[in-house]
N, C-alpha and C positions, 0 to 999 in steps of 0.2 A: 830751130823751131821759130816761126814768126811770133813776135810778141804783140799783144793787143795795144791799141791806142785807147787809153782810158777816157771816159767822159770827163769834162772839165770839173775840177774839184777845188773848192777854196782851200788854201793852205791853213794848217792849224795856227792859232794865234800864239804869240810868244807866251802869254799867260798860261794857255793850255799846256804848252810844251814844258814850261817850268814846273807847273803843278804835277805833271806826270813824272818828270825826272825826280822831283823831291819826294813824291809818294813811293817811288820805286825802292828807295833805301829801306832796308829792313824786310823786304818782301821776297827775298831770294834765299830760301833756306840752303840750297846747294852751294851757292856762292858764299854764304856765311860760314859753312862748314869747311869748304875747300879753297876758297879764294881763287878758283880756277874754272868758273863756268860763265856762260852767257845767258841772257834772257831776251825773249821776244815778248812784247806785251801789246795787247789790243787796248787802245785808249779811246774814249769817246771824245766828241768835239770840245768838251770842256776840260779835258785832261784827266778825267777820272779813269783809273785803271780798271780794266775788265779782266779778260783772260790773260794769264801769264804762264809761259812755259820756259823751262831752263834746260840746258844741256852743256856739256863740255865743249861741244861744237856749235858755233854761231849759226851754221846752216841747219843743224838738227833742231836747235831751239826754234828757229823760224818755221821749219817744216812742221813741228809739233803744234805751233800756234795756228798755222794755216789749216791743219787738219781739224783742230778744235773749232775754229771759226766755221769751217765747212759743215761740221756736225751741228753746230748751233744754228746756222742758217737753214739747214735742212729741216730742223725741228720747229723753228719759230719765225725767223726774220725773212723779209723779202730777199731775193737773190742778190741784189746790189746794195743792200743796206750798209755794208761796211764801207764801200767807196764814198758814200754820201755823208756819213756821220762820225767819222773818227780817223784814227791813224795808227800805224804800227810804230812802236818804239823799240829799237834794238840797242843792246849795250855794247855793241862792237862797231867796227868800221863798216861802211856800206860798199860792198863790192858789186860788180855788175850782176852776179848771180842772185844776190840778195834783192836787188832792184827788180830783176826779171821775175823772181818768185812772187814778190809783192804785187807786181803788175798782173801776173797770171791769176793771182787770187782775187783781183778786182778791187784792190785797196788803192785809193788815190793818193795817199800821203805816207811817206816813210821818213822817220826821224831817227837819226843815229847819234850815239854819244861820241863817236870818233869820226875820223875823216872818211870821205868818199874817195874812190878811185876815179881817175878821169873817164874810164870806160863806164863806170856806174853813172856818172853825170850825163854822158852821151846817151846811155840807155834810158835814163829817166826822161830826158828831153824827148827822145823818140816815142816813148810811151805816154807822154803827157802826165807824168807822175811828179808830184811835189816831193823834192828831196831836200831835207834839211839835216845838216850835220853839226857836230860840236855842240850838241844840245845841252851837255852838262856844264858848259862854260859860257860861250857866246854863240848862240845858234846862228848859223849862216845858211841862207837859201842858195842851193846850188842849181836847182831846177824847179820851175814853177809851172803849174798847170795854166792853161790860157784863161782860166776862170778868174774873175775879179776876186781879190782877197778880201776877207772881212775887215 
């Protein structure tokens, strides 16, 4: 399936990423009970957490979040509001499938707590998606939209 080339999107600021990561602690009830789940979170441009979905599978957590975002957009926000005003934070590594799903959802920035795969980086570059990894320690930009960063 061909992947979209996203509109230029400024990457999230380091402050927004740190705020989101720090806010995430304590907001994952399944993780707190099992120590074996992943989360996918919608964060606004300032790093405030919005929708959060958990699952034992990192793909399922992201799928749940994308479904919730689609429902929310259908009911209130303009179609491309997500790509313009925030980012997705995942508590796992960033594989090419995670990048592809994020791009298909129209979100311009993906932030991962762990490493990206090389194919994820290539896919993010092709899709014009901001890809930032190692967000819990020292965030590294692996792919950046052609937009100027804030």
